[in-house]
N, C-alpha and C positions, 0 to 999 in steps of 0.2 A: 484465650485460654491456652495454659501450658500443658503439656502432656500429664503431669503429675495431677493437675486439678482436673484434667478429664478423667484420670483414672479414679480419682476420689468421687467424682459426680457419677461415674458409672456404677462403682461400689454403691453408694448410697441409694441410687434407684434400683439396684438389684437386690438391696435390702436382705442380705443372706441371713442376718439374726432374725429378722421378722419371719423369714421363710421357714425357718429350724421348726417352730410347732406345726405349721401348715405342711411341711416335708413328713413330719412323724405322723400326722392325722392321715395323710394320703396313703401311707404305707404300712398302716395299722393292720391290713389282711394280707400282707406280704410276708411270706416266709421270712425268719430273722437271717437265715445264711444268705438270703437274695438282696438283703434291701442295700448293702454297698454297692453291689452290681447294678441295680436299678437306678440308684443315685447317679453313678458314674456314667451310665448310657444316657440318661435324660441332662446330665450337664453338659455332654458331648453334641447331643442334638441341638440344645439350646445354644452353644458355642457356633456352630453351623450356621443356625438361624442368624445369629448376631452379625458373622462375617460377611452372610449375603447382603444384609442391609447396609452394612458398612462399605460394601463395595459398589451398592446400587443408589445409595442414599442421594449423591450429587447428580446423578442422572435424573432420577425420580424428581428433585426439585427443579432441576431446568425443564422438564416437560410442563411443570406446574406454573412455572414463570413467578415462584416465589422471592421477593426480594431478600437480600441478607438481614436487614434491619427487621424487616415483618418476621422472619424466621427466628431472631434472637429473642424479640419479643415473646413470640409463641413459645419459645423453649423455656423462657423465665416463667409464663403462665403455666406449663406444662410441669415444671419442677416444682413450682409453688403449689400446684394441686395435690401432686404426690406427697410433697412434705405434710401439707393440710391432713391428709388422710392418715400418714404416719403418726401426727401429732395427736388427732382427734379421729381415731378408727370408727368406723361405722359398725353395727351390728353383722352387716353383710361382709367384713372384711378383718375380721379379728381371730382371735385365737378358735373361735367355736366355727370353723370353716367345714363345709360338710366331708364326711369321710367318704374316700374313694373305695368303691368295692374291688376286690381283685388286685391285680398288679398294674399300676399306671403305666400308660405309654404315651408319650409326648404330653398329653393334656391330663392333669393341671401341673406337673411338675417343669418340664421343659417350657411350655406354653400354657398358661403366662405367669406363673411363680417367677421363672427366670428371665426368659425373652419375652416380656409381655410388651404391648403397645408403649408404655412409657418409656421403656429401656430402648426401643427400637426409634422412638421419635427423637429421644436425646441423642443417640448416634448419629441420626442424619443431620441434626442441629450441629454436633461438634465436628463433624466431618465437613461438613459445607461452611463453618466458620473460617477456614484456613485453606492456603493454596494445597492443590493436590500433591505436592512433594512433601508435605506433613505427614501423608498417611501412615507411613511407616510408624510415625510417634502415637498416631490415634490408635493403630494396632496393638503397638506394646501397652498402651494403657488399658484397652479393653482387654487383652490377655491377662495384664496384671490384677484387674478387678474381678474377671473370672476365675483366675486361680486362688484368690483369697475366698472368693464364695465358694469354691469347689471344696477348700479345706475345712471352712465352717460347716458346710452341709453335710461333708463326709463324716464330720464329727457331730452330727446332729445329736444322736441319742446322747451320748457322752455330756455335751453341752447343757441338755435339758436337765440331766441329772444333777450335773455338778453345780449349775447357777442356779437353775429354776427357771419357771415361765415369768414371775415378776421381774427378776433382772433382763430377761431377754425382750421384755416390753419396754423397762424403763431406757435399756439401750436403744432400741428403735426409735423412742421419743428422742432422745438425744439427737441421735441421726436425722433425725425428721426436721429436728430444729437448724441444724448445719445446712440442710438442703433447702429451708426457707432462704437462709441468707444467700445462698447461690442463685436461687431462682428471682429474687428481688434485685441480686446485681446484675443478672442478665438483661432483665426489664428495663433496668436504667440504663444499661449500656446500649440497648437496639434503640431506646427513644432519643437518647445523646445522639448516636450516628444518625438517625432520620430527621431531627430537627437542625442539626450542624450542616448535613446534605442539602 
């Protein structure tokens, strides 16, 4: 996986457009003048968590004795499940997300909306699929995806007014379709490596 495809994968799993209505719902009871500051704070907390997992991912896998082939197939399955949820959302994970009372802190904005289990598992997969010398490229990919997500989420109110919920949902479905293809390719790569080994 190249750093550009890693950045795209990170971005699709972060799903900033899908998070726009969820962020707005969670911030409904937050004072308007505080919303940008709260979003920025949650973005930075999420980035810190992402960086910790990126640094510790390889060590965790070594402790668990997980093979590269198993990790690749598992990563493909995870991405496929995320993509299916994006394309076919359940009533528990759509625009009807429960409203957070008061000003949210860490939960649910930083975790799990941004730095959720899916993204953290994807990070471990990507970092462990290449030599340690490539860590700088994976860091660049993560920062790029996080930066795009930050711009989208800081513009959440404007985006919802400008394009509307239907366009956001349609875009999320399209992103889910791309993620399906990436997940299937990862599973095929893992199976090919296993049977050739």
